[in-house]
C-alpha positions in Angstrom: -101.3 -61.8 166.3 -102.3 -64.1 163.4 -100.5 -67.0 165.2 -100.5 -69.3 168.2 -98.8 -68.1 171.6 -97.9 -70.6 173.9 -98.3 -68.6 177.4 -98.2 -70.0 180.9 -98.6 -73.7 179.7 -101.2 -72.8 177.2 -102.1 -72.5 173.7 -103.9 -69.5 173.0 -105.3 -68.8 169.1 -104.5 -64.8 167.8 -104.8 -63.4 171.6 -105.0 -59.7 171.3 -101.7 -58.4 173.8 -101.8 -55.9 176.2 -98.4 -54.6 177.7 -97.9 -52.8 180.7 -94.6 -51.5 181.2 -94.5 -49.6 185.2 -91.3 -49.3 186.0 -91.2 -50.8 189.7 -89.3 -48.0 191.1 -91.4 -45.1 189.9 -93.8 -43.5 192.0 -96.6 -44.7 189.7 -96.0 -48.5 190.1 -97.8 -48.8 192.9 -100.8 -46.3 192.2 -104.4 -48.0 191.5 -105.4 -46.0 188.3 -102.3 -47.8 186.6 -104.6 -51.1 187.1 -107.9 -49.3 186.4 -106.8 -48.0 183.2 -105.5 -52.0 182.2 -109.1 -53.0 183.3 -110.9 -50.3 180.9 -108.6 -51.6 177.9 -108.8 -55.2 178.5 -112.6 -54.3 178.7 -112.2 -52.3 175.2 -110.3 -55.6 173.9 -113.5 -57.6 174.9 -115.9 -55.1 173.3 -113.7 -55.8 170.2 -114.5 -58.9 169.9 -111.3 -60.6 171.5 -111.9 -63.5 174.1 -108.0 -64.6 174.5 -106.1 -61.8 175.8 -102.4 -62.3 176.6 -101.2 -59.2 179.1 -97.3 -58.8 179.8 -96.3 -57.0 182.9 -92.6 -57.1 185.2 -93.1 -59.7 187.1 -92.3 -57.2 190.2 -95.4 -56.0 189.5 -97.4 -59.2 188.7 -96.1 -60.3 192.5 -97.3 -56.7 194.0 -100.5 -56.6 192.6 -101.4 -60.2 193.0 -100.1 -59.6 196.6 -102.2 -56.7 196.8 -105.5 -57.9 195.9 -105.3 -60.4 198.4 -104.0 -63.3 196.7 -103.9 -66.8 198.3 -100.8 -68.9 198.5 -102.4 -71.8 196.4 -102.0 -69.8 193.6 -100.4 -67.7 191.8 -99.9 -64.5 191.6 -100.1 -64.7 187.7 -103.4 -66.5 188.4 -104.5 -64.4 190.6 -103.9 -61.2 188.4 -105.7 -63.2 185.0 -108.6 -64.5 187.8 -109.4 -60.8 188.8 -109.1 -59.5 185.2 -111.2 -62.2 183.7 -113.7 -61.8 186.4 -113.7 -57.9 186.2 -113.7 -58.1 181.9 -116.9 -60.5 182.4 -118.8 -58.9 184.9 -118.8 -55.4 183.9 -119.6 -56.1 180.6 -122.4 -58.4 182.0 -123.7 -55.3 184.1 -123.0 -51.9 181.9 -123.7 -53.6 178.4 -126.1 -56.3 178.8 -123.0 -59.0 177.3 -122.8 -61.9 178.3 -119.0 -63.1 177.3 -116.7 -65.5 178.5 -113.0 -64.4 178.1 -109.6 -65.6 179.1 -106.9 -63.6 180.0 -103.5 -64.8 180.4 -100.7 -62.6 182.7 -97.0 -63.4 181.7 -93.9 -61.5 182.6 -91.7 -59.9 180.0 -89.0 -62.7 181.2 -91.2 -65.5 179.6 -92.6 -63.8 176.5 
């Protein structure tokens, strides 16, 4: 995108956008490989030079994943996923590729876009 986008109260400049459209009623909804596939795509965006990434998902998926990942009561589901994804990108790039990169990930629902 070539525009500013406001997600979760933050203004992002020209972010990469990834959509993970999983049907909450399907058998794939709870599969960990969906989560791992998303992390791999986001790392690819980061390696390509993106430092701001927006991830849009179904709100039910956001809530279930945050709960599965042990989200705390003081953080929203979106914050839990955003923090986990940022940490994964930065840690993996540093450990596997020797790249130090600060990445911002904002998770949002389709309904809030």
